[in-house]
C-alpha positions as CSV (number, residue, x, y, z in Angstrom):
1,X,5.1,-0.8,11.9
2,X,6.4,-3.7,10.1
3,X,6.3,-7.0,11.9
4,X,6.6,-9.8,9.2
5,X,10.6,-11.5,9.4
6,X,12.6,-10.7,6.8
7,X,13.4,-14.7,5.9
8,X,9.4,-14.6,5.0
9,X,10.1,-13.2,1.9
10,X,10.9,-14.0,-1.6
11,X,12.6,-12.1,-4.6
12,X,11.4,-11.5,-8.1
13,X,13.9,-9.9,-10.3
14,X,13.7,-8.2,-14.1
15,X,17.2,-7.5,-14.1
16,X,16.0,-4.2,-13.9
17,X,14.0,-3.5,-10.2
18,X,13.1,-5.9,-7.9
19,X,10.0,-6.7,-5.7
20,X,9.7,-8.9,-2.5
21,X,6.7,-11.1,-1.8
22,X,5.8,-13.0,1.2
23,X,4.9,-16.7,2.5
24,X,0.9,-15.3,2.2
25,X,0.9,-14.1,-1.3
26,X,1.7,-9.8,-0.2
27,X,3.7,-8.0,-2.2
28,X,5.3,-6.0,0.3
29,X,8.0,-4.6,-1.4
30,X,8.3,-2.8,-5.3
31,X,10.5,-0.3,-6.9
32,X,10.6,0.5,-10.3
33,X,11.8,0.8,-12.9
34,X,14.8,0.6,-11.1
35,X,16.3,-1.2,-8.1
36,X,16.8,2.3,-6.3
37,X,13.4,4.2,-7.5
38,X,11.1,4.8,-4.7
39,X,8.7,2.0,-4.0
40,X,5.5,1.4,-5.0
41,X,5.0,-1.0,-2.3
42,X,6.8,-0.7,1.4
43,X,4.6,-2.6,4.0
44,X,8.4,-3.8,4.4
45,X,9.1,-0.3,6.3
46,X,5.7,0.7,7.5
47,X,2.0,-1.6,7.3
48,X,0.4,1.7,5.8
49,X,3.0,1.9,3.0
50,X,1.4,-0.1,0.1
51,X,0.7,-3.7,-0.5
52,X,-0.7,-5.9,-2.8
53,X,-1.6,-9.1,-1.3
54,X,-3.8,-12.9,-3.4
55,X,-4.7,-15.4,-0.6
56,X,-7.4,-17.5,0.5
57,X,-9.8,-15.8,2.8
58,X,-9.5,-19.2,5.3
59,X,-7.0,-21.5,6.4
60,X,-4.3,-22.9,4.6
61,X,-1.2,-24.9,4.5
62,X,1.6,-22.9,2.6
63,X,4.8,-24.3,0.4
64,X,6.7,-22.5,-1.8
65,X,9.5,-22.8,-4.3
66,X,11.5,-21.1,-7.2
67,X,10.5,-23.1,-10.8
68,X,13.5,-24.6,-11.4
69,X,16.7,-22.9,-12.7
70,X,14.4,-19.7,-12.5
71,X,13.7,-16.6,-9.9
72,X,10.0,-16.9,-10.9
73,X,8.2,-17.7,-7.7
74,X,5.3,-20.5,-6.7
75,X,3.2,-20.4,-3.6
76,X,0.8,-23.1,-3.2
77,X,-1.4,-22.5,-0.6
78,X,-3.4,-26.3,0.7
79,X,-6.9,-25.3,1.6
80,X,-9.7,-27.3,3.3
81,X,-11.8,-26.8,0.1
82,X,-9.1,-27.0,-2.2
83,X,-5.7,-26.5,-3.5
84,X,-4.4,-22.8,-5.6
85,X,-1.0,-22.4,-6.8
86,X,0.0,-18.6,-7.0
87,X,3.0,-17.8,-10.1
88,X,4.7,-14.2,-9.3
89,X,7.0,-12.9,-11.4
90,X,8.5,-9.7,-12.6
91,X,8.2,-9.8,-16.4
92,X,11.5,-10.0,-18.5
93,X,11.2,-8.8,-22.1
94,X,9.7,-10.9,-24.4
95,X,11.6,-13.8,-26.3
96,X,14.8,-12.9,-24.0
97,X,17.1,-15.3,-23.6
98,X,20.3,-16.1,-22.0
99,X,22.7,-12.7,-22.1
100,X,20.1,-10.9,-22.8
101,X,18.2,-11.4,-19.7
102,X,16.6,-7.7,-18.7
103,X,17.9,-5.6,-21.5
104,X,13.8,-5.0,-22.8
105,X,12.0,-5.7,-19.4
106,X,8.5,-4.1,-19.4
107,X,9.0,-3.3,-16.0
108,X,5.5,-4.9,-15.0
109,X,4.7,-7.2,-12.3
110,X,2.4,-10.5,-13.2
111,X,0.9,-12.4,-11.0
112,X,-1.2,-15.9,-11.6
113,X,-3.4,-17.9,-9.8
114,X,-4.2,-21.4,-10.6
115,X,-6.7,-23.5,-9.0
116,X,-5.6,-27.2,-9.4
117,X,-8.5,-28.6,-7.2
118,X,-11.0,-28.6,-5.6
119,X,-12.6,-25.0,-4.8
120,X,-10.7,-22.2,-2.8
121,X,-12.6,-18.4,-2.1
122,X,-9.6,-15.9,-2.6
123,X,-9.2,-12.2,-1.3
124,X,-7.2,-10.0,-3.2
125,X,-6.4,-6.2,-1.8
126,X,-4.5,-3.4,-4.0
127,X,-3.1,-0.8,-1.9
128,X,-0.6,1.4,-4.0
129,X,1.1,4.0,-2.2
130,X,3.8,5.5,-4.5
131,X,6.7,7.2,-3.3
132,X,7.6,5.3,-0.2
133,X,3.7,6.2,0.8
134,X,3.8,9.5,0.8
135,X,0.9,9.2,-2.3
136,X,-2.3,7.5,-1.8
137,X,-3.3,7.7,-5.6
138,X,-6.6,8.5,-6.9
139,X,-8.2,5.0,-8.0
140,X,-9.8,5.0,-11.5
141,X,-12.3,1.8,-12.3
142,X,-11.7,0.9,-16.2
143,X,-13.2,-1.7,-18.1
144,X,-10.0,-4.7,-17.7
145,X,-8.5,-2.6,-15.0
146,X,-7.8,-0.1,-12.4
147,X,-6.0,2.9,-13.2
148,X,-3.9,4.5,-10.3
149,X,-2.9,8.7,-10.3
150,X,-0.9,10.8,-8.6
151,X,2.5,11.6,-8.1
152,X,5.5,10.8,-10.9
153,X,3.7,7.6,-12.1
154,X,0.4,5.9,-13.4
155,X,0.0,2.5,-12.2
156,X,-2.6,-0.1,-14.5
157,X,-3.6,-2.9,-12.9
158,X,-4.9,-5.0,-15.4
159,X,-7.9,-7.2,-14.1
160,X,-10.7,-9.3,-15.4
161,X,-12.7,-8.8,-12.0
162,X,-14.7,-6.0,-10.3
163,X,-13.0,-4.0,-7.4
164,X,-15.0,-2.4,-5.0
165,X,-12.3,1.0,-3.9
166,X,-12.9,3.0,-0.8
167,X,-10.1,5.7,-1.0
168,X,-6.5,4.7,-2.2
169,X,-7.3,1.1,-2.0
170,X,-9.6,-1.8,-3.6
171,X,-10.7,-5.3,-2.8
172,X,-12.2,-8.0,-3.9
173,X,-13.2,-11.5,-2.9
174,X,-13.4,-14.2,-6.0
175,X,-14.1,-18.2,-6.2
176,X,-11.6,-20.5,-8.4
177,X,-13.0,-24.0,-9.2
178,X,-10.7,-26.6,-10.8
179,X,-9.1,-25.3,-13.5
180,X,-9.3,-21.7,-12.9
181,X,-6.9,-19.5,-13.8
182,X,-6.7,-15.5,-12.1
183,X,-3.9,-13.7,-13.7
184,X,-3.4,-9.8,-13.4
185,X,-0.4,-7.2,-14.1
186,X,0.7,-4.0,-13.0
187,X,2.4,-2.0,-15.4
188,X,3.9,1.7,-13.8
189,X,4.6,4.3,-16.4
190,X,5.6,7.9,-15.8
191,X,2.5,10.0,-15.4
192,X,3.1,11.9,-19.2
193,X,3.2,9.0,-21.2
194,X,0.5,7.3,-23.0
195,X,-1.7,4.6,-21.1
196,X,-0.7,1.1,-21.4
197,X,-2.3,-1.4,-23.5
198,X,-4.3,-3.7,-21.2
199,X,-2.7,-7.2,-20.4
200,X,-4.9,-10.1,-21.0
201,X,-5.4,-13.2,-18.8
202,X,-4.2,-15.0,-22.0
203,X,-1.2,-12.6,-22.6
204,X,-0.4,-12.9,-18.8
205,X,0.1,-16.2,-18.8
206,X,1.6,-16.6,-21.9
207,X,4.5,-14.1,-20.8
208,X,5.1,-15.5,-17.5
209,X,5.9,-18.8,-19.3
210,X,8.0,-17.0,-21.5
211,X,9.9,-16.0,-18.3
212,X,10.4,-18.8,-17.0
213,X,12.2,-19.8,-20.3
214,X,14.8,-16.6,-20.2
215,X,15.4,-17.7,-16.5
216,X,16.5,-21.1,-17.8
217,X,18.2,-20.1,-21.3
218,X,20.2,-18.2,-18.8
219,X,20.9,-20.5,-16.4
220,X,22.0,-23.6,-18.9
221,X,24.2,-20.5,-20.3
222,X,25.8,-20.4,-16.3
223,X,25.8,-23.5,-14.6
224,X,29.6,-24.0,-14.2
225,X,30.5,-25.2,-11.5
226,X,30.9,-28.8,-10.3
227,X,31.0,-30.1,-6.9
228,X,29.5,-29.7,-3.5
229,X,26.5,-27.4,-2.8
230,X,26.0,-27.1,-6.2
231,X,22.6,-26.4,-6.2
232,X,23.7,-23.7,-3.4
233,X,26.3,-22.4,-6.0
234,X,23.9,-22.0,-9.1
235,X,21.1,-20.2,-6.9
236,X,23.3,-18.3,-5.8
237,X,24.3,-17.2,-8.8
238,X,21.0,-16.8,-10.5
239,X,20.6,-14.4,-7.1
240,X,23.6,-12.6,-8.5
241,X,21.8,-12.1,-11.7
242,X,18.8,-11.1,-10.3
243,X,20.3,-8.1,-8.4
244,X,22.0,-6.9,-11.5
245,X,20.9,-4.0,-13.4
246,X,21.1,-5.1,-16.6
247,X,21.2,-1.7,-18.8
248,X,24.8,-0.8,-17.1
249,X,25.6,-4.4,-15.5
250,X,26.4,-3.3,-12.0
251,X,25.6,-5.3,-8.8
252,X,23.0,-3.9,-6.2
253,X,24.6,-4.8,-2.7
254,X,20.8,-5.9,-1.8
255,X,17.2,-4.9,-3.0
256,X,16.0,-3.0,0.1
257,X,17.1,0.0,2.3
258,X,16.9,0.3,6.3
259,X,16.4,-3.4,7.2
260,X,17.9,-3.0,10.3
261,X,21.3,-5.0,11.7
262,X,19.7,-4.6,14.9
263,X,16.1,-4.6,15.7
264,X,15.2,-0.6,17.0
265,X,18.1,0.7,16.6
266,X,20.0,2.7,13.8
267,X,22.0,0.5,11.7
268,X,19.1,1.2,8.9
269,X,21.6,1.6,5.5
270,X,20.2,2.2,1.7
271,X,22.1,-1.0,0.3
272,X,20.7,-0.2,-3.3
273,X,24.1,1.0,-5.0
274,X,27.2,-1.1,-6.4
275,X,29.6,-0.8,-3.8
276,X,33.7,-1.4,-5.2
277,X,34.7,-3.0,-1.9
278,X,32.6,-5.9,-3.3
279,X,34.2,-5.6,-7.0
280,X,36.8,-8.6,-6.4
281,X,34.8,-11.2,-4.8
282,X,32.1,-10.4,-7.0
283,X,34.3,-11.1,-10.0
284,X,35.5,-14.3,-8.2
285,X,32.2,-15.8,-7.0
286,X,30.6,-15.0,-11.0
287,X,33.7,-17.0,-12.2
288,X,32.5,-19.8,-10.5
289,X,28.9,-19.5,-10.5
290,X,28.7,-18.8,-14.3
291,X,32.4,-18.8,-16.0
292,X,30.7,-15.9,-17.8
293,X,33.7,-13.6,-19.1
294,X,30.8,-11.7,-20.8
295,X,29.3,-10.7,-17.2
296,X,32.4,-10.3,-15.5
297,X,33.7,-7.7,-18.2
298,X,30.4,-5.3,-17.9
299,X,30.6,-5.5,-14.0
300,X,34.1,-4.5,-14.0
301,X,33.5,-2.2,-16.9
302,X,30.4,-0.6,-15.1
303,X,32.6,0.2,-12.1
304,X,35.7,1.4,-14.2
305,X,33.9,3.8,-16.1
306,X,31.8,4.8,-12.9
307,X,35.2,5.7,-10.8
308,X,36.8,7.2,-13.8
309,X,38.7,10.1,-12.9
310,X,41.9,11.9,-12.3
311,X,43.3,10.0,-9.1
312,X,46.4,13.0,-8.9
313,X,44.3,15.5,-8.1
314,X,44.3,14.3,-4.1
315,X,40.3,13.1,-4.0
316,X,40.1,10.4,-2.5
317,X,38.6,7.6,-4.9
318,X,34.7,6.8,-4.4
319,X,33.3,3.6,-2.4
320,X,30.7,3.4,-4.0
321,X,27.9,4.1,-7.2
322,X,24.2,4.6,-8.2
323,X,23.7,1.9,-10.3
324,X,23.8,4.1,-13.5
325,X,27.1,5.5,-12.4
326,X,25.8,8.3,-10.3
327,X,28.0,9.4,-8.1
328,X,26.2,12.4,-5.8
329,X,24.4,9.1,-3.0
330,X,23.5,11.7,-0.4
331,X,21.4,10.3,2.3
332,X,18.3,11.4,3.6
333,X,15.6,10.1,6.1
334,X,12.5,9.2,5.6
335,X,10.2,10.0,8.6
336,X,6.7,9.0,8.0
337,X,7.9,5.2,7.8
338,X,8.3,3.7,11.2
339,X,10.6,1.1,10.1
340,X,10.6,-2.4,10.2
341,X,9.4,-3.6,13.5
342,X,10.3,0.4,14.6
343,X,13.8,1.0,13.8
344,X,14.4,4.1,12.5
345,X,15.4,6.2,10.5
346,X,14.9,4.8,7.3
347,X,17.2,5.9,4.9
348,X,17.6,6.5,1.7
349,X,20.8,7.5,0.2
350,X,24.0,6.5,2.0
351,X,26.7,8.9,2.8
352,X,29.5,6.4,2.7
353,X,29.9,7.6,-0.4
354,X,32.0,10.5,1.2
355,X,33.9,8.2,3.4
356,X,38.0,7.2,2.6
357,X,38.3,3.9,2.2
358,X,42.0,2.9,0.7
359,X,40.9,-1.2,0.4
360,X,39.2,0.2,-2.8
361,X,42.2,0.5,-5.0
362,X,43.1,-3.1,-4.0
363,X,39.4,-4.2,-4.5
364,X,39.6,-2.4,-8.6
365,X,43.0,-3.8,-9.4
366,X,41.9,-7.5,-8.3
367,X,39.3,-7.2,-10.0
368,X,40.7,-6.4,-13.5
369,X,43.2,-9.1,-12.6
370,X,40.8,-11.8,-11.8
371,X,39.3,-11.3,-15.8
372,X,41.2,-14.1,-17.8
373,X,44.3,-12.2,-20.0
374,X,42.5,-12.0,-23.2
375,X,39.4,-10.5,-21.5
376,X,41.6,-8.2,-19.7
377,X,43.1,-6.9,-23.0
378,X,39.5,-6.8,-24.7
379,X,38.3,-4.5,-22.2
380,X,40.5,-2.1,-20.6
381,X,40.9,0.6,-23.0
382,X,43.4,3.4,-22.6
383,X,40.9,5.6,-20.4
384,X,41.0,2.8,-17.9
385,X,44.5,2.0,-18.2
386,X,45.6,4.8,-17.5
387,X,43.0,4.6,-14.3
388,X,44.4,1.6,-13.3
389,X,47.7,2.9,-13.3
390,X,46.3,5.8,-11.5
391,X,45.0,3.8,-9.3
392,X,48.2,1.5,-8.1
393,X,50.3,4.7,-7.8
394,X,47.6,6.3,-5.6
395,X,47.6,3.0,-3.3
396,X,51.2,3.5,-3.2
397,X,51.2,7.2,-2.0
398,X,48.9,6.9,0.3
399,X,49.0,3.5,2.1
400,X,50.4,4.9,5.0
401,X,47.1,7.5,5.5
402,X,44.4,6.2,8.1
403,X,40.9,5.3,6.5
404,X,37.7,4.1,7.9
405,X,38.6,0.9,6.7
406,X,36.5,-2.2,5.3
407,X,33.5,-1.8,7.3
408,X,32.4,2.2,7.0
409,X,33.1,2.7,10.2
410,X,31.3,6.4,11.5
411,X,34.4,7.3,14.4
412,X,37.9,8.4,13.7
413,X,40.4,7.2,10.9
414,X,42.1,4.9,11.7
415,X,45.2,2.7,10.1
416,X,43.4,-0.7,9.8
417,X,45.0,-3.6,8.7
418,X,42.6,-4.4,6.0
419,X,43.0,-1.2,3.9
420,X,46.8,-2.1,4.1
421,X,46.1,-5.4,2.9
422,X,44.5,-4.0,0.1
423,X,47.0,-1.5,-1.0
424,X,49.6,-4.9,-0.9
425,X,47.0,-6.4,-3.2
426,X,47.0,-3.0,-5.4
427,X,50.5,-3.1,-6.5
428,X,50.6,-6.7,-6.4
429,X,48.1,-7.1,-9.0
430,X,49.3,-4.0,-10.8
431,X,52.5,-5.8,-10.8
432,X,50.9,-8.1,-12.8
433,X,48.9,-6.2,-15.5
434,X,51.7,-3.8,-16.0
435,X,52.2,-5.2,-19.6
436,X,48.6,-5.1,-20.1
437,X,48.4,-1.3,-18.4
438,X,51.7,-0.1,-20.3
439,X,53.5,0.4,-17.0
440,X,56.4,-1.7,-16.8
441,X,58.6,1.3,-16.3
442,X,56.4,1.5,-13.4
443,X,57.3,-2.5,-11.9
444,X,60.7,-1.6,-9.7
445,X,58.8,1.5,-7.9
446,X,56.0,-0.7,-7.4
447,X,57.6,-3.9,-6.2
448,X,59.7,-1.5,-3.6
449,X,56.0,-0.2,-2.1
450,X,54.8,-3.7,-1.9
451,X,57.5,-4.7,0.0
452,X,57.8,-2.0,2.7
453,X,53.8,-2.3,3.0
454,X,54.4,-6.0,3.2
455,X,56.6,-5.3,6.2
456,X,54.4,-3.1,7.9
457,X,51.6,-5.4,8.0
458,X,54.1,-8.3,9.1
459,X,55.6,-5.8,12.1
460,X,52.6,-3.4,12.8
461,X,49.4,-5.7,12.2
462,X,50.7,-8.7,14.0
463,X,50.7,-8.7,18.0
464,X,53.0,-11.0,19.2
465,X,51.8,-11.1,22.6
466,X,48.2,-11.9,21.0
467,X,49.3,-13.8,18.5
468,X,46.8,-12.4,15.9
469,X,46.4,-10.4,13.2
470,X,44.7,-7.2,14.7
471,X,42.4,-5.3,13.3
472,X,44.3,-2.0,13.6
473,X,48.1,-1.5,13.3
474,X,49.2,-1.5,16.8
475,X,46.1,-2.9,18.0
476,X,44.3,-5.6,20.1
477,X,41.5,-6.0,18.5
478,X,40.6,-8.7,16.4
479,X,38.5,-8.2,13.0
480,X,37.3,-10.9,10.9
481,X,38.9,-9.4,7.7
482,X,42.2,-10.5,9.1
483,X,40.4,-13.9,7.1
484,X,41.2,-12.2,4.0
485,X,45.0,-12.6,4.6
486,X,45.3,-16.1,3.1
487,X,42.5,-15.5,0.7
488,X,44.4,-12.6,-1.5
489,X,47.4,-14.2,-1.6
490,X,49.5,-12.2,0.8
491,X,50.4,-15.5,3.4
492,X,49.8,-19.3,2.4
493,X,47.1,-21.0,4.6
494,X,49.9,-22.9,5.9
495,X,51.7,-20.2,7.3
496,X,51.5,-20.5,11.3
497,X,50.5,-16.7,11.9
498,X,47.4,-17.3,9.3
499,X,46.6,-20.4,11.3
500,X,46.7,-19.0,14.4
501,X,44.2,-15.3,13.3
502,X,41.8,-17.9,11.7
503,X,42.0,-19.7,15.0
504,X,41.7,-16.5,16.9
505,X,39.0,-15.6,15.3
506,X,36.9,-18.4,15.5
507,X,37.1,-19.0,18.7
508,X,36.5,-15.0,20.4
509,X,34.2,-14.0,17.3
510,X,31.9,-16.8,17.1
511,X,28.5,-16.6,18.8
512,X,26.5,-19.6,20.2
513,X,25.5,-20.3,17.0
514,X,28.8,-20.6,15.4
515,X,28.5,-17.4,13.3
516,X,31.0,-14.9,12.8
517,X,30.9,-11.2,14.4
518,X,32.6,-9.0,12.1
519,X,34.3,-7.3,15.1
520,X,34.1,-6.7,18.7
521,X,35.1,-2.6,19.1
522,X,33.4,0.2,19.3
523,X,32.5,2.0,15.6
524,X,31.1,5.1,16.4
525,X,27.8,3.6,15.7
526,X,25.5,3.2,18.5
527,X,23.5,-0.3,19.3
528,X,24.8,-3.3,18.5
529,X,24.6,-6.0,15.2
530,X,24.3,-9.2,14.9
531,X,26.4,-12.0,13.5
532,X,28.0,-11.1,9.6
533,X,27.2,-14.3,7.2
534,X,29.5,-13.3,4.8
535,X,32.2,-13.3,7.8
536,X,31.4,-16.9,8.5
537,X,31.9,-17.9,4.6
538,X,35.3,-16.1,5.5
539,X,35.9,-18.0,8.0
540,X,35.0,-21.7,6.1
541,X,37.1,-20.1,2.9
542,X,40.0,-19.9,5.2
543,X,39.7,-23.0,7.0
544,X,40.0,-24.9,4.1
545,X,42.8,-22.8,2.7
546,X,44.6,-23.9,5.6
547,X,44.2,-27.5,5.1
548,X,41.1,-28.3,6.9
549,X,38.4,-29.1,5.3
550,X,36.1,-30.8,7.3
551,X,35.5,-27.5,9.9
552,X,35.4,-25.5,7.2
553,X,32.5,-27.7,5.1
554,X,30.6,-27.6,9.1
555,X,31.3,-24.1,9.5
556,X,29.9,-23.7,5.5
557,X,27.0,-25.8,6.5
558,X,26.5,-23.9,9.7
559,X,26.0,-20.4,7.7
560,X,24.0,-21.8,4.4
561,X,22.0,-23.5,7.2
562,X,20.1,-19.9,7.7
563,X,19.1,-19.4,3.9
564,X,15.5,-19.0,3.8
565,X,12.8,-21.7,2.6
566,X,13.6,-20.5,-0.8
567,X,17.1,-20.4,-0.7
568,X,17.9,-16.8,0.0
569,X,20.5,-14.8,2.6
570,X,19.8,-11.9,5.0
571,X,22.9,-10.2,5.6
572,X,23.4,-11.1,9.0
573,X,21.9,-13.3,11.7
574,X,20.5,-11.8,15.5
575,X,22.8,-13.9,17.4
576,X,20.4,-14.4,20.6
577,X,17.3,-15.2,18.6
578,X,18.3,-16.7,15.2
579,X,16.7,-14.5,12.9
580,X,17.9,-13.1,9.6
581,X,18.4,-9.2,10.0
582,X,20.0,-6.5,7.2
583,X,18.9,-5.7,3.8
584,X,17.6,-9.0,1.4
585,X,18.6,-10.8,0.0
586,X,22.3,-9.5,0.7
587,X,24.5,-10.1,-2.8
588,X,27.5,-10.3,-0.6
589,X,26.5,-13.2,1.7
590,X,25.6,-15.1,-2.0
591,X,29.3,-13.9,-2.9
592,X,30.3,-15.2,0.3
593,X,28.9,-19.0,0.1
594,X,30.0,-19.6,-4.0
595,X,33.8,-18.3,-3.4
596,X,33.9,-20.3,-0.1
597,X,31.9,-23.4,-1.8
598,X,35.1,-23.5,-4.0
599,X,38.1,-23.3,-2.0
600,X,36.2,-26.1,0.0
601,X,36.4,-28.0,-2.9
602,X,39.8,-27.1,-4.0
603,X,41.3,-28.1,-1.0
604,X,40.6,-31.7,-1.4
605,X,43.1,-33.8,-0.4
606,X,45.3,-31.6,1.2
607,X,45.9,-29.0,-1.2
608,X,45.5,-25.5,-0.7
609,X,44.3,-23.2,-3.1
610,X,44.9,-19.6,-2.9
611,X,46.1,-16.1,-5.2
612,X,49.2,-15.9,-7.3
613,X,51.3,-13.2,-6.2
614,X,52.2,-11.3,-10.2
615,X,50.3,-13.9,-12.1
616,X,47.2,-13.6,-14.6
617,X,45.9,-17.3,-12.5
618,X,44.0,-16.1,-9.8
619,X,44.3,-19.7,-8.1
620,X,47.8,-21.5,-7.1
621,X,48.4,-24.9,-4.8
622,X,50.6,-24.8,-1.9
623,X,51.6,-28.0,-0.1
624,X,50.6,-27.6,3.4
625,X,51.6,-30.1,6.1
626,X,48.4,-31.7,8.3
627,X,47.1,-29.7,10.9
628,X,48.4,-31.0,14.7
629,X,46.3,-30.5,17.8
630,X,48.0,-27.2,18.4
631,X,46.4,-26.3,15.0
632,X,42.5,-27.7,16.0
633,X,42.6,-25.8,19.5
634,X,40.0,-22.6,19.4
635,X,37.7,-23.7,16.2
636,X,34.9,-23.7,17.4
637,X,32.7,-26.1,19.2
638,X,30.9,-26.6,15.7
639,X,33.8,-27.1,14.0
640,X,35.3,-29.4,15.8
641,X,32.0,-31.4,16.0
642,X,33.1,-32.4,12.7
643,X,36.3,-33.7,13.4
């Protein structure tokens, strides 16, 4: 059973796959050659599922950071006899720069230990366990290498030092003195391919420097945001790039599977896939953090190609896809793994792909709408235009039907407010895009249906007795997804119903740490969950749209403070302990940070910015009256403290 805190891990990426490294120098997670491949190291989920550690043999004080503008991790061990710096990277393709990051990544993990002063004794343990620990490979010592054979892959560890091999684990000790370097490289190849050439220490050093240069070239091209929390927004943009599968443009929801939303519980899902639900927020975040039309268009094109189908067949549009566009993501347990802190089952695949979620039609059309007009015309071919027209028609035809909602509840279908809201968005954006889609003849019909949805939300989604918008039509329960009402432009931020809903959520869904829970209702899954960081950033975003910048800043700071020491955000936070929970790092949380930061910046001077109805420009300024004392009631202790 793994007990290492989730927040103790740093992320490595080559824009194809990901590794997680602990603060004491252990690679406890590595999937290769893709994010969704079976893990080679999975100690994150079971103590015996494989790792590769490089650490001092005695006590050490540890500090770590990402090298400036990169996803190359530097861990410094301050030992009684000296100091060692460990640099870890997943190698980018040689001379890969800018938009080319990840195009030709070789799938090699590079590690270099450098003694900067004194003398330090290091211990190195190498325990590969392919296929999530099912394979305990045979280790063969070669000159300059250790070869691991078993299963579908051959692993080649290039190393200048000798190891003692016992079973499927290799161990060695080495002493470094000031100026010494120890470089190693792990290359994973299909078992039927020719063994790769060895990586020499000099080549390892050179390729680490080249990878640093690659990340910095990308950062120079994609540093667009200017405003508060500029460093956090820039870093979050790099995290989104790190979670991008370069060959297709897909962005995974997280780098891991089965890290739980509740310790010891069953809310353990595989997040190494791409959700349509995330699309519009992701495109908005990419616009803010990088202003790169190429990457926005690549992400949207991936979604459009993956989702391309005939909507008029009566089959629900799938809500998520594999990073290559795969549709069948059938979920299965891995019973041989004990899970993080005993949280089982450990799952691969995700059966949420079978669910009906009507909100995804709005997310697809909003993502298309958020591209600039020129980019929209350029990247919507005839098939995609027809598909988007069909998506709008499907939203118009099916918006009255129940579904599972944005949170993928596994209980009965309901008439979720957020799903109706996003059907409204689908038609609103389709009307704006009608000339591009070749759909001007449909605008009148779409406009009438959009008005019907609006009336239904304002009458059935609004509970006058509770004084809030509710989770589902005719209900009384709150749901944090109602915070998106002003974000998508359904109502302006100064609407009294918006302000009342924001205040109610801030009061009734806020935990003692000032973080927001998604809802307080039964969702058909055993056990509870932590507070949701995306929802907390939504609250900051919505407060900014209501013209209340000071509370928005306070809520933003509260959410952002739960990043780990290298700026990575989990999905959730345990309300009782403050410990990060869920799959890690979580793209949704970083997306929420980026979008909330922009909203707060743009709320300066009491100006409120939201989404313009039926217009290619995604931002519209509204004038808001100054908040009254009544408006401030229920914002939460943390927000009020900022006043």
